[in-house]
C-alpha positions in Angstrom: 33.2 -6.7 -8.3 32.2 -8.4 -5.0 28.5 -9.1 -6.2 27.4 -9.9 -2.5 27.6 -6.1 -1.4 27.7 -3.1 -3.7 28.8 0.5 -2.7 25.9 3.2 -2.8 28.1 5.0 -4.8 28.4 2.0 -7.3 24.7 2.0 -7.8 23.9 5.6 -7.9 26.5 6.0 -10.4 24.5 3.4 -12.6 21.2 5.2 -11.9 22.4 8.5 -12.7 24.1 7.9 -16.2 21.8 5.5 -17.5 18.9 6.8 -19.6 17.3 4.0 -21.5 16.4 0.8 -20.0 15.1 -2.8 -21.7 13.3 -4.7 -19.1 13.5 -8.3 -20.4 10.3 -10.5 -18.7 8.0 -7.6 -18.4 4.7 -8.8 -17.4 1.4 -6.7 -18.9 -0.4 -7.7 -15.8 -0.2 -4.5 -13.5 0.2 -6.3 -10.0 3.3 -8.1 -11.2 6.8 -6.6 -9.7 7.9 -6.5 -13.1 5.1 -4.2 -14.2 5.3 -1.9 -11.0 9.2 -1.4 -11.6 8.6 -0.2 -14.9 6.2 2.2 -14.4 8.2 3.6 -11.5 11.1 3.8 -13.3 9.0 5.7 -16.7 7.7 7.8 -14.0 11.1 8.7 -13.0 12.1 10.0 -16.7 14.0 6.9 -17.6 13.3 5.7 -21.2 11.8 2.4 -20.4 11.4 -0.3 -23.5 9.8 -3.7 -22.8 10.8 -6.9 -24.0 8.8 -9.9 -23.6 8.4 -12.4 -27.0 5.0 -13.2 -25.9 3.6 -9.7 -25.8 5.5 -8.5 -28.9 4.0 -5.6 -31.0 1.7 -4.8 -28.3 2.2 -2.2 -25.8 3.0 -1.7 -21.9 2.4 1.5 -20.6 2.1 3.2 -23.6 5.4 1.6 -25.1 5.9 -0.7 -27.7 6.9 -4.3 -26.8 9.6 -6.0 -28.2 10.3 -9.8 -28.6 14.1 -9.8 -28.1 16.8 -7.2 -27.4 17.9 -7.0 -30.7 14.9 -6.2 -32.2 15.2 -2.7 -30.3 15.7 0.1 -32.8 17.7 2.4 -30.5 20.6 2.3 -28.0 20.3 0.6 -24.8 22.0 1.7 -21.6 20.7 -0.9 -19.3 19.2 -4.4 -19.3 17.4 -5.0 -16.5 16.5 -8.7 -16.6 13.3 -10.1 -15.0 13.8 -13.8 -15.6 15.0 -16.9 -13.5 18.9 -17.2 -13.2 18.6 -20.1 -15.8 17.5 -18.0 -18.3 20.1 -15.1 -17.8 22.8 -16.2 -19.9 21.2 -16.5 -23.3 19.9 -12.7 -22.5 23.4 -11.8 -21.7 24.8 -13.2 -24.6 22.3 -11.3 -26.9 23.0 -8.0 -25.0 27.0 -8.3 -26.1 25.5 -8.8 -29.8 24.3 -5.0 -29.5 26.0 -1.8 -30.9 26.6 0.0 -29.0 27.0 -2.4 -25.9 24.9 -1.8 -22.8 26.8 0.1 -20.2 25.1 -2.4 -17.4 23.3 -5.7 -16.9 21.1 -5.5 -13.9 19.4 -8.7 -12.6 16.5 -8.4 -10.4 15.9 -9.5 -6.7 17.0 -13.2 -6.3 18.4 -13.3 -9.7 22.2 -14.3 -9.6 24.3 -15.7 -12.6 27.8 -15.5 -11.9 28.7 -17.0 -15.1 27.0 -14.5 -17.1 28.1 -11.8 -14.8 31.5 -12.7 -15.4 30.7 -12.8 -19.1 29.6 -9.2 -19.4 32.2 -8.2 -17.0 34.9 -9.4 -19.4 33.1 -7.6 -22.0 33.2 -4.2 -19.9 30.0 -4.1 -18.9 28.9 -3.0 -15.1 26.8 -5.9 -13.3 24.0 -5.9 -10.4 22.9 -8.9 -9.3 19.9 -9.8 -6.8 18.8 -6.1 -6.3 16.0 -3.9 -7.8 16.6 -0.6 -9.4 13.3 0.7 -8.4 14.1 -0.2 -4.5 17.5 1.2 -5.2 16.4 4.4 -6.7 14.1 4.7 -4.1 16.5 4.3 -0.9 18.9 6.5 -2.4 16.8 9.2 -3.4 15.2 9.2 0.0 11.9 8.5 -1.5 11.5 5.6 0.5 13.3 6.9 3.9 11.5 9.9 4.2 8.1 7.6 4.8 9.9 5.7 7.3 11.1 2.9 5.8 14.4 1.3 5.3 16.2 4.1 7.4 15.6 2.8 11.2 14.6 6.3 12.0 11.0 7.6 11.8 10.8 11.3 11.2 8.2 13.9 10.1 11.0 16.0 8.1 10.8 15.5 4.8 14.2 14.6 2.6 15.7 17.3 0.7 14.4 17.3 -2.7 17.8 16.7 -5.1 16.1 16.3 -8.6 14.3 18.4 -11.1 12.6 17.6 -14.1 10.3 14.8 -14.4 11.7 13.0 -11.3 10.6 14.2 -7.9 13.6 13.3 -6.3 17.1 12.7 -7.3 19.9 10.6 -6.7 22.5 13.3 -5.6 25.0 13.0 -2.9 23.6 13.2 0.6 24.5 16.2 2.8 26.4 15.1 5.7 
């Protein structure tokens, strides 16, 4: 996989497939990017599990915080890593011990660890680096572009609603 550029179909496939996301490195502070991304994805219907050893046993947005991935009592589809690049390898190594293994390892904006990515991919896990699932969801669902952001076109025409259920918009394939 070329980790310098991802096809929209690859990102869309991940976001349409995963249901349970463990966010490693979430902050309980509501002005931090990890908190905002966690809240956004939770509001879009994903089952979000906070992982932060300093907050273990407490709650963030009504969800119990776990110290580490192996403490989570349910299967995890995706591990979203909000830790600096040098701390990614231990998170990936721990994720590989989970049964079942997660389908995806996702490293947030500015986070890249090619060695950890290769290890995860060798185990059959999809990897995304230096991207934010909140931003990608917003971009692919048109939640961002209908406001005139990221589209290079300003329009008063509202984007088509592809989703249902908890999600205001969905990640369906855009119409030509």
